[in-house]
C-alpha positions in Angstrom: -46.8 74.2 111.8 -46.6 75.9 115.2 -47.1 79.6 115.5 -43.3 79.9 116.1 -42.5 78.0 112.9 -44.8 80.3 110.9 -43.2 83.4 112.3 -39.7 82.2 111.6 -40.5 81.1 108.1 -42.1 84.5 107.5 -39.0 86.3 108.8 -36.7 84.3 106.6 -38.8 85.2 103.5 -38.8 89.0 104.1 -37.3 91.0 101.3 -37.8 94.4 99.7 -36.1 95.4 96.4 -34.2 98.5 97.6 -34.0 99.7 93.9 -37.7 100.7 94.2 -37.2 102.9 97.2 -36.7 106.7 97.2 -33.1 107.9 97.1 -31.3 108.1 100.5 -33.5 105.5 102.1 -32.2 102.0 102.9 -33.9 98.9 104.2 -33.0 97.2 107.5 -33.3 93.5 107.2 -31.9 91.9 110.3 -32.7 88.4 109.0 -30.4 88.7 105.9 -28.0 91.6 106.5 -24.9 92.0 108.8 -25.4 89.9 111.9 -28.2 87.7 110.3 -26.9 84.3 111.6 -26.9 85.5 115.2 -30.3 87.3 114.8 -31.9 84.2 113.3 -30.6 82.2 116.3 -32.0 84.8 118.7 -35.4 85.0 117.1 -35.6 81.1 116.9 -34.9 81.0 120.7 -37.5 83.7 121.4 -40.3 82.4 119.2 -39.7 78.8 120.2 -39.8 79.8 123.8 -43.0 81.8 123.7 -44.9 80.7 120.6 -44.2 76.9 120.3 -47.9 76.0 120.0 -50.8 76.6 117.7 -52.9 78.8 119.9 -54.5 81.9 118.2 -53.3 85.3 119.4 -54.5 88.9 119.3 -52.5 91.1 117.0 -50.6 94.3 118.1 -49.1 96.3 115.2 -46.4 99.0 115.5 -45.0 101.1 112.8 -41.8 99.4 111.5 -38.6 98.2 113.2 -36.2 100.8 114.5 -32.4 100.5 114.5 -32.1 99.6 118.2 -35.2 97.4 118.6 -36.4 94.9 116.0 -34.1 96.4 113.4 -31.2 95.0 115.6 -32.8 91.9 117.3 -35.4 90.9 114.8 -38.1 90.9 117.6 -40.6 93.8 117.5 -40.2 96.2 120.4 -37.5 94.1 122.0 -34.0 95.3 122.5 -31.1 93.2 124.0 -31.8 94.6 127.5 -35.4 93.2 127.5 -34.2 89.9 126.0 -31.8 89.4 128.9 -33.8 90.9 131.7 -37.4 90.0 130.9 -37.3 87.1 128.4 -34.5 85.1 130.0 -32.7 84.9 126.6 -29.0 85.6 126.6 -28.2 88.3 124.1 -24.5 89.2 124.5 -23.1 89.7 121.0 -24.1 93.4 121.0 -26.1 95.7 123.3 -29.1 97.9 122.4 -31.5 100.1 124.3 -34.7 101.1 122.5 -36.9 103.5 124.5 -40.1 102.1 123.1 -39.0 98.6 124.3 -38.9 99.9 127.8 -42.5 101.1 127.5 -43.7 97.9 126.0 -42.0 95.7 128.5 -43.4 97.8 131.4 -46.8 97.1 129.9 -46.0 93.4 129.6 -44.9 93.2 133.2 -48.1 95.0 134.3 -50.1 92.6 132.3 -48.6 89.6 134.2 -45.3 88.9 132.5 -43.9 87.6 129.3 -45.4 84.1 129.6 -48.9 85.4 130.1 -48.6 88.1 127.5 -47.0 86.2 124.6 -49.5 83.3 125.0 -52.2 85.8 124.2 -50.6 88.4 121.9 -48.4 88.6 118.9 -46.5 91.8 118.4 -45.7 92.7 114.8 -45.4 95.8 112.6 -47.4 97.3 109.8 -44.2 97.2 107.8 -42.1 94.3 109.1 -38.8 95.7 107.8 -37.4 99.0 108.9 -35.8 101.9 107.1 -33.0 104.3 107.7 -32.3 107.6 106.0 -28.7 108.2 105.1 -27.5 111.8 105.6 -24.7 113.7 103.9 -22.2 112.5 106.7 -23.2 108.9 105.9 -25.0 108.6 109.2 -28.2 106.5 109.4 -31.3 107.7 111.3 -34.6 105.8 111.8 -37.2 106.5 109.1 -40.8 105.4 109.2 -42.7 104.0 106.2 -45.1 107.0 106.3 -42.5 109.7 106.7 -42.5 110.2 102.9 -45.4 109.6 100.6 -43.1 108.1 97.9 -41.8 105.6 100.4 -45.3 104.7 101.6 -46.4 104.2 98.0 -43.3 102.1 97.2 -43.8 99.7 100.1 -47.7 99.5 100.1 -47.8 96.2 98.1 -45.2 94.7 100.5 -47.2 95.9 103.5 -50.5 94.4 102.1 -48.7 91.1 101.3 -47.0 90.8 104.7 -50.1 91.8 106.7 -52.0 89.0 105.0 -49.2 86.6 105.7 -49.2 87.5 109.4 -52.9 86.9 109.7 -52.2 83.3 108.6 -50.1 82.7 111.8 -53.2 82.1 113.8 -54.4 85.6 114.5 -57.7 86.4 116.1 -59.0 88.9 113.6 -61.8 90.4 115.7 -59.6 93.2 117.0 -56.2 94.6 116.0 -54.3 96.9 118.5 -52.4 99.7 116.9 -49.3 101.1 118.5 -49.1 104.6 117.2 -51.8 107.1 116.8 -51.9 109.7 114.0 -50.3 108.6 110.7 -49.8 105.0 111.7 -53.4 104.5 112.8 -54.8 106.4 109.8 -52.8 104.2 107.4 -53.8 100.9 109.2 -57.4 101.9 109.2 -57.2 102.8 105.4 -55.6 99.4 104.7 -58.1 97.5 106.9 -61.1 99.3 105.3 -59.9 98.6 101.8 -58.6 95.1 102.2 
């Protein structure tokens, strides 16, 4: 299997039982919910364009998908603006702007562009599915896996399982780059030290 095929198979298998989550927290699974058919086409186009080989890559891990980045497009730190402008992939069914995507793609352009970057790096997330908190007005806001201890505890087995699965894509395990200092780094270091 190519790197792309492994990622796409992984994405298709992602699932968390929301019954085990704390009240008021919902899972975002772009590969199964809402616009899933379109998202799966977008991700197939992206991964087949940049990862259609078996070359090992260095791993960059963020926190978890947000509503306007990977929670919408299925591609970590990539909103529709970056798909269109930087990746040359037409994403017209909806529009998103994720501020962290702007930062990441500025870094990618500085590195030498998408072709050079994605042949060397795979960008993922410590928790590959995102979360939203639903308030009293039924409005959803982004929520990180570590924002509540009970959520972190509930998703820990899922995180361990999916991190191990991502390593099987063909990841160079000498170094992992962590996007996010503080709680995210502390959690990743704890998981790495223990597992």
